[in-house]
N, C-alpha and C positions, 0 to 999 in steps of 0.2 A: 503494499500500500504505499509505504514510504517512496517507493521509486515512482510511482505515478505521480505523486505530489511534486517531487523534487523534478521530474521531467518537465512539468508545467510551469514551474518556477525558476530554474536555474539550468535545465539542460542536465541536471544531475551533477553539476559541479560544486563541489564543497568549497571551492575558492571565489566562487561569484559574489559580485557585489553590484549595487545599484547602478544601472546603466552599463555593466560590463559582465555579462553571463558567462563569457567564456574566459574572462580574466584568470592566468595562472602565473603571472608575474610574482605575485606575493602568494606564498602558502600559509593561509590563514591558520593551519595547526601549529604553526610556530609563535603564534601571537596568544597571549593570555587573554581572558575574557575581558580584562580591564583594558586592554590595548585594542580589543574588538570594538568596545564602546568609544573610545578615543577615535577609531578610524570612522565608525559611524557618524559622529559629530562632523568630522571633517567631509565626510560624503554630504551630510545635510547641506553645509556651507557651499561645497563646490558642485555638487550636483543636485541639489534639491530633495534627496531622499536618503533613506538609511537601510533598506532592505540588505541582508548579507548572508552568505552562505549557502548551501544546497537548498534549505528551505526559505530562503528570502527573508528572514527574521528582522522585524523592525525593531528601532532601538527601544521604546517602551516595552515591547513585548520581551525583549531580551532581558530588561531589567526585572520583569515579572517572573520570568522563568528563573533567573539566577537566584532571585528570593526563595521561591516556592522549593527549587532543587538544593536550597542551602550552600550555594557556590558562594565563594571568597573573592572572586575576581582574579586570582593567580592561576586557576586552570587553563589549560591551552585549550583553544576552540577547535578541537580534532574532530575527525568526520564522527566517532563514537559520541562525543557530547552533542554534536548537532543532531545526531540521530536520536538521542534521548530526549532532546528538545522537541524535534519534530513529532516524536510518538507522544510526548506529554501532550502537545497542542492537538494533536490527532484524537487522543482520549477525551480531552475536553470538549471536542465537535461531536461526541458520542460514539467513538469507537467500540467501546465495550457492549453499549447497548444494540450498535449494528451488529457485532460479532454474535451476540446471543439471540438476535432475531427480533429485538423490541423495537427497533425502527428500522425502515425499508431502506434499500439502495438510493431512492431518490431524496429521501429526508438527510440521510447521511451526507450525500454529496452536497446537497444544499448548505448544510452546515459547515463543511470543510470549504466550501466557496466563500463563506464568511470570514475564515482564517486566511485563505491563500487566493488572492486575486487573479492567479493563472487560471483557476479552475473555473469552469462555467457552472452559474446556479442552477441551470435546467436546459430544457432542450431548446431555448432560444440561443444557446452557445454564447450567451453574455455574461461576463463577469457580474459578481455581486457588486463590484466597485467600477463598473464599466465607465470609462471615460473619466474618472477621477484620477489626477496625477498620471495620466496615460495608460491606466490600467487597462487589461482586457483579457478574456479567456485565451490560453493559448493552446489548448488542447479540447477536442470534440467532445460533447457530452456523450455521444454514444460509445467513444472509446473509454470514457471514465465509467460508465454504467458497464460496459462489457467487462473491463477490468474489475470492477467490484464483484462482479457475478463470478467471475473465474477464481477470485481471490478467496471470496467465501467457500466456494466448492471445494478448492484445494487444500484449505486449511492454513495456506500461508498468507496471512493477513499483515504481519508487521512488516515484511519486506517481501516486494513484489519478485515476481521471478523474471 
């Protein structure tokens, strides 16, 4: 599931940042969480936005996640940490309820689209944040829905195949 989200947000690149999803000149895993926050402040000043990493986590979201996860700021922004953050955000959107069948695929997708602008909110193929700060869905709704059905059927829901 994280792979579907990451594909829509950063093309799967753990080093992506706002305005440069393909960036690999800076290995973000060599930076501490505090340094990532500094980088996000710089990105806001120079590019107008703060999304960073594989899941394009916004600065305020990163701050909330760090508190919830009990992070000090000295932790490196590794792929593993990014995945843990992505999973926590996915759970906030209803992952556990979706996994056990309490909410359907369309509802879960809609909730995910409120977290990640690259996902379509429904069959209109528009982002929940369509047009705000240049946001748009970057993956087709049918592709997301097919992926959710396949993942639920395969039992491989935390990491897509």
